[in-house]
MIKOL-607239 format. One record per residue: residue number from 1; residue in three letters; x, y, z of N, C-alpha, C, CB in turn. Coordinates in nm, 2 decimals, m for minus. Glycine has a CB too. Example, Ala and Ser with C-alpha at 12.3 -4.5 7.8 and 13.67 -1.06 7.14 Angstrom:
residues 2
resi:resn:npx:npy:npz:capx:capy:capz:cpx:cpy:cpz:cbpx:cbpy:cbpz
1:ALA:1.32:m0.57:0.78:1.23:m0.45:0.78:1.32:m0.33:0.78:1.13:m0.45:0.90
2:SER:1.28:m0.22:0.71:1.37:m0.11:0.71:1.29:0.00:0.79:1.41:m0.06:0.57
***
This chain:
residues 147
resi:resn:npx:npy:npz:capx:capy:capz:cpx:cpy:cpz:cbpx:cbpy:cbpz
1:MET:1.20:m3.34:2.61:1.31:m3.28:2.54:1.29:m3.26:2.39:1.43:m3.38:2.56
2:LEU:1.21:m3.34:2.33:1.18:m3.33:2.19:1.09:m3.21:2.17:1.11:m3.46:2.14
3:LEU:0.99:m3.18:2.25:0.91:m3.07:2.24:0.98:m2.94:2.26:0.79:m3.08:2.33
4:VAL:1.07:m2.94:2.35:1.16:m2.81:2.38:1.24:m2.79:2.26:1.25:m2.83:2.51
5:SER:1.30:m2.89:2.20:1.38:m2.87:2.08:1.30:m2.82:1.96:1.45:m3.00:2.04
6:ALA:1.18:m2.88:1.94:1.09:m2.83:1.84:1.05:m2.68:1.86:0.96:m2.91:1.83
7:LEU:1.03:m2.65:1.98:0.99:m2.51:2.01:1.11:m2.41:1.98:0.95:m2.50:2.16
8:MET:1.23:m2.45:2.02:1.35:m2.37:2.00:1.37:m2.36:1.85:1.47:m2.43:2.06
9:ILE:1.36:m2.46:1.77:1.37:m2.45:1.63:1.27:m2.36:1.56:1.37:m2.59:1.56
10:SER:1.15:m2.37:1.61:1.04:m2.29:1.56:1.07:m2.14:1.59:0.90:m2.33:1.62
11:PHE:1.12:m2.11:1.71:1.15:m1.97:1.75:1.26:m1.92:1.66:1.20:m1.97:1.89
12:PHE:1.36:m1.99:1.63:1.48:m1.95:1.55:1.44:m1.93:1.41:1.59:m2.05:1.56
13:VAL:1.35:m2.01:1.36:1.30:m1.99:1.22:1.22:m1.86:1.21:1.21:m2.11:1.17
14:VAL:1.13:m1.83:1.31:1.06:m1.71:1.30:1.15:m1.59:1.31:0.95:m1.71:1.41
15:VAL:1.25:m1.59:1.40:1.34:m1.48:1.42:1.42:m1.47:1.29:1.43:m1.50:1.54
16:PHE:1.47:m1.57:1.23:1.55:m1.57:1.11:1.47:m1.51:1.00:1.60:m1.71:1.07
17:THR:1.34:m1.55:0.98:1.26:m1.50:0.88:1.23:m1.35:0.89:1.13:m1.58:0.87
18:GLU:1.21:m1.31:1.01:1.18:m1.17:1.04:1.31:m1.08:1.01:1.13:m1.15:1.18
19:LEU:1.42:m1.13:1.06:1.55:m1.06:1.03:1.58:m1.05:0.88:1.66:m1.12:1.10
20:ARG:1.55:m1.15:0.81:1.58:m1.15:0.66:1.48:m1.06:0.60:1.56:m1.29:0.60
21:ARG:1.36:m1.05:0.64:1.26:m0.96:0.58:1.31:m0.81:0.61:1.12:m0.98:0.64
22:LYS:1.35:m0.79:0.73:1.39:m0.65:0.76:1.52:m0.61:0.68:1.42:m0.64:0.92
23:ALA:1.61:m0.71:0.67:1.74:m0.68:0.60:1.72:m0.65:0.45:1.82:m0.80:0.61
24:SER:1.61:m0.72:0.40:1.59:m0.70:0.25:1.52:m0.56:0.23:1.50:m0.81:0.20
25:GLY:1.48:m0.49:0.33:1.42:m0.36:0.31:1.28:m0.35:0.26:1.51:m0.28:0.22
26:LEU:1.22:m0.47:0.25:1.08:m0.48:0.20:0.99:m0.45:0.32:1.05:m0.61:0.13
27:ILE:0.94:m0.33:0.34:0.86:m0.30:0.45:0.72:m0.27:0.41:0.92:m0.18:0.52
28:ASN:0.63:m0.35:0.47:0.49:m0.33:0.45:0.44:m0.25:0.57:0.41:m0.46:0.43
29:ILE:0.36:m0.15:0.54:0.31:m0.06:0.65:0.16:m0.08:0.66:0.35:0.09:0.63
30:GLU:0.11:m0.06:0.78:m0.03:m0.06:0.82:m0.10:0.06:0.76:m0.05:m0.06:0.98
31:ALA:m0.23:0.06:0.75:m0.31:0.17:0.69:m0.29:0.30:0.76:m0.46:0.13:0.69
32:GLY:m0.28:0.29:0.90:m0.26:0.41:0.98:m0.13:0.47:0.96:m0.28:0.37:1.13
33:ASP:m0.02:0.39:0.94:0.11:0.45:0.91:0.11:0.51:0.77:0.22:0.34:0.91
34:ALA:0.03:0.45:0.68:0.03:0.50:0.54:m0.04:0.64:0.54:m0.05:0.40:0.45
35:VAL:m0.14:0.65:0.63:m0.22:0.78:0.64:m0.11:0.89:0.69:m0.34:0.77:0.74
36:LYS:m0.03:0.85:0.79:0.07:0.95:0.84:0.16:0.99:0.72:0.15:0.89:0.95
37:LEU:0.21:0.89:0.64:0.30:0.93:0.53:0.23:1.02:0.43:0.35:0.81:0.46
38:ILE:0.10:0.98:0.40:0.02:1.06:0.30:0.00:1.20:0.35:m0.11:0.99:0.27
39:ASN:m0.02:1.22:0.47:m0.04:1.35:0.53:0.09:1.43:0.52:m0.08:1.34:0.68
40:LYS:0.20:1.36:0.51:0.33:1.43:0.50:0.38:1.43:0.35:0.44:1.36:0.58
41:ASP:0.28:1.43:0.26:0.30:1.44:0.11:0.36:1.32:0.05:0.38:1.55:0.08
42:ALA:0.33:1.20:0.10:0.38:1.08:0.03:0.29:1.06:m0.10:0.37:0.95:0.12
43:VAL:0.34:0.99:m0.19:0.27:0.96:m0.31:0.21:0.82:m0.30:0.36:0.97:m0.44
44:VAL:0.08:0.80:m0.34:0.02:0.67:m0.34:0.02:0.62:m0.48:m0.13:0.68:m0.28
45:LEU:0.08:0.51:m0.50:0.09:0.44:m0.63:0.00:0.32:m0.63:0.24:0.41:m0.66
46:ASP:m0.11:0.33:m0.70:m0.21:0.22:m0.71:m0.17:0.14:m0.83:m0.35:0.28:m0.72
47:ILE:m0.13:0.01:m0.81:m0.08:m0.07:m0.92:m0.18:m0.17:m0.97:0.04:m0.15:m0.87
48:ARG:m0.30:m0.15:m0.93:m0.42:m0.23:m0.98:m0.46:m0.19:m1.12:m0.54:m0.22:m0.89
49:SER:m0.54:m0.27:m1.18:m0.59:m0.24:m1.32:m0.68:m0.11:m1.32:m0.68:m0.36:m1.37
50:PRO:m0.69:m0.04:m1.43:m0.77:0.08:m1.44:m0.91:0.06:m1.40:m0.77:0.14:m1.58
51:ASP:m0.97:m0.06:m1.42:m1.11:m0.09:m1.38:m1.12:m0.10:m1.23:m1.15:m0.23:m1.44
52:ALA:m1.02:m0.17:m1.17:m1.02:m0.18:m1.02:m1.00:m0.04:m0.96:m0.91:m0.27:m0.97
53:PHE:m0.92:0.04:m1.02:m0.89:0.18:m0.97:m1.01:0.26:m0.98:m0.78:0.24:m1.06
54:ALA:m1.09:0.24:m1.09:m1.22:0.32:m1.11:m1.32:0.28:m1.01:m1.27:0.31:m1.25
55:HIS:m1.32:0.16:m0.96:m1.42:0.11:m0.86:m1.39:0.17:m0.72:m1.43:m0.05:m0.86
56:GLY:m1.27:0.22:m0.70:m1.24:0.27:m0.57:m1.09:0.28:m0.54:m1.31:0.19:m0.46
57:HIS:m1.04:0.39:m0.50:m0.90:0.42:m0.48:m0.88:0.52:m0.36:m0.83:0.47:m0.61
58:ILE:m0.76:0.52:m0.32:m0.72:0.62:m0.22:m0.72:0.76:m0.29:m0.58:0.59:m0.15
59:VAL:m0.75:0.86:m0.21:m0.76:1.00:m0.26:m0.62:1.04:m0.32:m0.80:1.10:m0.15
60:ASN:m0.62:1.10:m0.44:m0.50:1.15:m0.51:m0.40:1.04:m0.55:m0.43:1.25:m0.42
61:ALA:m0.44:0.91:m0.55:m0.36:0.80:m0.59:m0.33:0.81:m0.74:m0.42:0.67:m0.56
62:LYS:m0.21:0.77:m0.78:m0.17:0.76:m0.92:m0.18:0.62:m0.96:m0.02:0.82:m0.94
63:ASN:m0.25:0.59:m1.07:m0.27:0.46:m1.12:m0.17:0.42:m1.23:m0.41:0.44:m1.17
64:ILE:m0.08:0.33:m1.20:0.01:0.28:m1.29:0.01:0.12:m1.27:0.16:0.33:m1.28
65:PRO:m0.07:0.05:m1.35:m0.08:m0.10:m1.34:0.06:m0.16:m1.33:m0.16:m0.16:m1.45
66:SER:0.08:m0.26:m1.25:0.20:m0.33:m1.23:0.27:m0.38:m1.36:0.19:m0.44:m1.13
67:ASP:0.18:m0.42:m1.45:0.24:m0.47:m1.58:0.29:m0.36:m1.67:0.14:m0.56:m1.65
68:GLU:0.26:m0.24:m1.64:0.30:m0.12:m1.72:0.41:m0.04:m1.64:0.19:m0.03:m1.74
69:LEU:0.45:m0.09:m1.53:0.54:m0.01:m1.45:0.68:0.01:m1.52:0.56:m0.07:m1.31
70:ASP:0.73:m0.09:m1.58:0.86:m0.08:m1.65:0.86:0.03:m1.75:0.90:m0.21:m1.72
71:THR:0.75:0.04:m1.83:0.75:0.14:m1.94:0.71:0.28:m1.89:0.65:0.10:m2.04
72:ARG:0.65:0.29:m1.77:0.60:0.42:m1.72:0.67:0.47:m1.60:0.46:0.40:m1.69
73:ILE:0.78:0.41:m1.56:0.85:0.44:m1.44:0.91:0.59:m1.44:0.96:0.34:m1.41
74:GLU:0.93:0.64:m1.56:0.98:0.77:m1.58:0.88:0.87:m1.53:1.02:0.80:m1.72
75:GLN:0.75:0.84:m1.53:0.65:0.93:m1.48:0.66:0.95:m1.33:0.51:0.88:m1.51
76:LEU:0.73:0.86:m1.26:0.75:0.87:m1.12:0.89:0.93:m1.08:0.74:0.74:m1.05
77:SER:0.97:0.96:m1.17:1.11:1.00:m1.14:1.11:1.13:m1.06:1.18:1.03:m1.27
78:LYS:1.01:1.22:m1.07:1.02:1.34:m0.99:0.99:1.31:m0.84:0.92:1.44:m1.04
79:TYR:0.95:1.19:m0.81:0.92:1.15:m0.67:1.03:1.07:m0.60:0.78:1.07:m0.67
80:LYS:1.15:1.06:m0.66:1.26:0.98:m0.61:1.29:1.01:m0.46:1.38:1.00:m0.69
81:GLY:1.28:1.13:m0.42:1.31:1.17:m0.28:1.18:1.17:m0.19:1.37:1.30:m0.28
82:THR:1.07:1.14:m0.24:0.94:1.14:m0.17:0.90:1.00:m0.13:0.83:1.21:m0.26
83:PRO:0.85:0.98:m0.02:0.79:0.85:0.02:0.68:0.81:m0.08:0.74:0.85:0.17
84:ILE:0.68:0.68:m0.11:0.58:0.62:m0.21:0.52:0.50:m0.13:0.64:0.58:m0.35
85:VAL:0.39:0.50:m0.14:0.31:0.39:m0.08:0.25:0.32:m0.20:0.20:0.43:0.02
86:ALA:0.29:0.19:m0.22:0.23:0.11:m0.33:0.11:0.03:m0.28:0.34:0.01:m0.39
87:VAL:0.01:0.03:m0.36:m0.12:m0.03:m0.32:m0.16:m0.13:m0.43:m0.22:0.08:m0.29
88:CYS:m0.21:m0.25:m0.38:m0.27:m0.34:m0.48:m0.40:m0.39:m0.41:m0.18:m0.47:m0.51
89:ASP:m0.46:m0.50:m0.45:m0.59:m0.54:m0.40:m0.58:m0.59:m0.25:m0.65:m0.65:m0.49
90:ALA:m0.48:m0.68:m0.23:m0.47:m0.74:m0.10:m0.33:m0.73:m0.03:m0.50:m0.88:m0.11
91:GLY:m0.24:m0.65:m0.09:m0.11:m0.63:m0.03:m0.01:m0.73:m0.06:m0.13:m0.62:0.11
92:ILE:m0.04:m0.82:m0.16:0.05:m0.93:m0.19:0.14:m0.89:m0.31:m0.03:m1.05:m0.23
93:THR:0.09:m0.83:m0.41:0.18:m0.80:m0.53:0.26:m0.67:m0.52:0.09:m0.79:m0.65
94:THR:0.25:m0.60:m0.41:0.33:m0.48:m0.39:0.48:m0.51:m0.37:0.27:m0.39:m0.27
95:THR:0.51:m0.63:m0.32:0.65:m0.66:m0.29:0.74:m0.65:m0.42:0.66:m0.80:m0.23
96:LYS:0.69:m0.69:m0.53:0.76:m0.68:m0.66:0.78:m0.54:m0.70:0.69:m0.76:m0.76
97:THR:0.67:m0.46:m0.68:0.68:m0.32:m0.71:0.78:m0.24:m0.62:0.54:m0.26:m0.70
98:VAL:0.77:m0.27:m0.49:0.86:m0.20:m0.40:1.00:m0.23:m0.44:0.83:m0.25:m0.26
99:THR:1.04:m0.36:m0.47:1.17:m0.40:m0.50:1.22:m0.33:m0.63:1.18:m0.56:m0.51
100:LYS:1.13:m0.33:m0.72:1.16:m0.27:m0.86:1.19:m0.11:m0.84:1.04:m0.28:m0.96
101:LEU:1.11:m0.05:m0.76:1.13:0.10:m0.74:1.25:0.12:m0.66:1.00:0.16:m0.68
102:ARG:1.28:0.05:m0.56:1.40:0.07:m0.48:1.52:0.04:m0.56:1.40:m0.03:m0.35
103:ASN:1.52:m0.06:m0.65:1.64:m0.09:m0.74:1.65:0.02:m0.84:1.62:m0.23:m0.81
104:SER:1.55:0.10:m0.87:1.56:0.20:m0.97:1.60:0.34:m0.90:1.42:0.21:m1.04
105:GLY:1.63:0.34:m0.77:1.68:0.46:m0.71:1.58:0.53:m0.62:1.73:0.55:m0.81
106:PHE:1.46:0.48:m0.61:1.36:0.55:m0.52:1.40:0.51:m0.38:1.22:0.50:m0.55
107:GLU:1.40:0.62:m0.29:1.46:0.60:m0.15:1.37:0.53:m0.06:1.49:0.73:m0.10
108:SER:1.25:0.58:m0.05:1.16:0.52:0.05:1.03:0.48:m0.01:1.13:0.62:0.17
109:VAL:1.02:0.35:m0.04:0.90:0.29:m0.10:0.84:0.19:0.00:0.93:0.23:m0.24
110:PHE:0.71:0.19:0.02:0.65:0.10:0.11:0.53:0.03:0.04:0.61:0.17:0.24
111:GLY:0.50:m0.09:0.09:0.38:m0.15:0.04:0.27:m0.14:0.15:0.40:m0.30:0.01
112:LEU:0.14:m0.12:0.11:0.03:m0.11:0.20:m0.01:m0.25:0.24:m0.09:m0.03:0.14
113:LYS:0.01:m0.28:0.37:m0.03:m0.41:0.42:m0.18:m0.43:0.41:0.02:m0.43:0.56
114:GLY:m0.22:m0.54:0.34:m0.36:m0.57:0.32:m0.42:m0.50:0.20:m0.44:m0.52:0.44
115:GLY:m0.34:m0.41:0.13:m0.38:m0.34:0.01:m0.51:m0.26:0.03:m0.40:m0.44:m0.11
116:MET:m0.59:m0.26:m0.07:m0.72:m0.18:m0.07:m0.82:m0.25:0.03:m0.78:m0.17:m0.21
117:SER:m0.80:m0.38:0.05:m0.89:m0.45:0.14:m0.86:m0.41:0.28:m0.87:m0.61:0.13
118:GLY:m0.73:m0.40:0.32:m0.69:m0.35:0.45:m0.73:m0.20:0.47:m0.54:m0.36:0.47
119:TRP:m0.72:m0.12:0.37:m0.76:0.02:0.38:m0.91:0.03:0.41:m0.72:0.09:0.24
120:GLY:m0.99:m0.05:0.34:m1.13:m0.05:0.36:m1.17:m0.10:0.50:m1.20:m0.13:0.25
121:GLN:m1.10:m0.21:0.54:m1.13:m0.27:0.68:m1.10:m0.16:0.79:m1.05:m0.39:0.70
122:ALA:m1.00:m0.07:0.76:m0.97:0.03:0.86:m1.07:0.14:0.86:m0.83:0.08:0.84
123:GLY:m1.17:0.13:0.77:m1.27:0.24:0.76:m1.22:0.37:0.70:m1.32:0.26:0.90
124:LEU:m1.12:0.36:0.62:m1.06:0.48:0.56:m1.13:0.51:0.43:m0.92:0.46:0.53
125:PRO:m1.14:0.64:0.39:m1.21:0.68:0.27:m1.16:0.63:0.14:m1.22:0.83:0.27
126:VAL:m1.25:0.61:0.05:m1.22:0.56:m0.08:m1.29:0.65:m0.19:m1.26:0.41:m0.10
127:VAL:m1.22:0.69:m0.29:m1.27:0.77:m0.40:m1.33:0.68:m0.50:m1.17:0.86:m0.45
128:THR:m1.46:0.70:m0.54:m1.52:0.63:m0.65:m1.58:0.74:m0.74:m1.62:0.53:m0.60
129:GLY:m1.53:0.76:m0.86:m1.57:0.86:m0.94:m1.55:1.00:m0.88:m1.72:0.84:m0.98
130:LYS:m1.66:1.07:m0.86:m1.65:1.21:m0.81:m1.69:1.21:m0.66:m1.75:1.30:m0.88
131:LYS:m1.73:1.10:m0.60:m1.77:1.10:m0.46:m1.66:1.02:m0.38:m1.91:1.03:m0.44
132:THR:m1.66:1.06:m0.25:m1.57:0.99:m0.15:m1.67:0.92:m0.06:m1.47:1.09:m0.08
133:ARG:m1.63:0.79:m0.04:m1.72:0.72:0.06:m1.63:0.65:0.16:m1.81:0.61:m0.01
134:SER:m1.69:0.63:0.28:m1.61:0.57:0.38:m1.67:0.43:0.40:m1.62:0.65:0.52
135:LYS:m1.58:0.34:0.42:m1.61:0.20:0.44:m1.68:0.17:0.57:m1.49:0.11:0.42
136:SER:m1.67:0.27:0.66:m1.73:0.25:0.80:m1.88:0.25:0.80:m1.68:0.35:0.89
137:GLY:m1.94:0.29:0.69:m2.09:0.29:0.69:m2.15:0.41:0.74:m2.14:0.17:0.77
138:LYS:m2.07:0.51:0.78:m2.13:0.64:0.83:m2.13:0.74:0.72:m2.05:0.69:0.95
139:HIS:m2.25:0.76:0.67:m2.26:0.86:0.56:m2.35:0.98:0.61:m2.33:0.80:0.44
140:LYS:m2.31:1.10:0.57:m2.39:1.21:0.60:m2.50:1.22:0.50:m2.30:1.34:0.60
141:LYS:m2.61:1.26:0.55:m2.73:1.28:0.46:m2.71:1.42:0.40:m2.86:1.26:0.53
142:ARG:m2.73:1.43:0.27:m2.72:1.56:0.21:m2.85:1.64:0.22:m2.67:1.54:0.07
143:SER:m2.84:1.76:0.26:m2.96:1.85:0.25:m2.98:1.90:0.11:m2.95:1.96:0.35
144:LYS:m3.10:1.96:0.09:m3.13:2.02:m0.04:m3.04:2.13:m0.07:m3.28:2.06:m0.04
145:SER:m2.99:2.20:0.02:m2.90:2.32:m0.01:m2.76:2.26:m0.06:m2.88:2.40:0.12
146:ASP:m2.73:2.14:m0.02:m2.60:2.08:m0.07:m2.61:2.03:m0.21:m2.56:1.98:0.02
147:GLN:m2.73:2.01:m0.26:m2.75:1.94:m0.39:m2.74:2.04:m0.50:m2.87:1.87:m0.40
***
């Protein structure tokens, strides 16, 4: 009887936590869902430091570090009706950014689950400087005519 009671309590705690997360509107999306949004002209907002951004970021991402978001939020005002995918290193600090943007009138803002780590684990391309590399390890060898 004690084990059944503990199981029931655990179940209700999980359900309650999930419902509270959904009700708060803080939605983290998987890398595959982010790609679908990006293909439909979503804006990628990279909230990492400029150094981390320079080491690798999602194609066409806009870099506004999280500590500068309050002072630079007007740069995003033209995207209020456009989906925004917020990206950090591991998907942890995007919650604060998503909340801040939604409170500022942005309609659909999402956090990338796993951040850039999750993006890389999914084998999706990352821009570093002028080159695009894939984390999957499959690189095309360039011929002399391409160089």
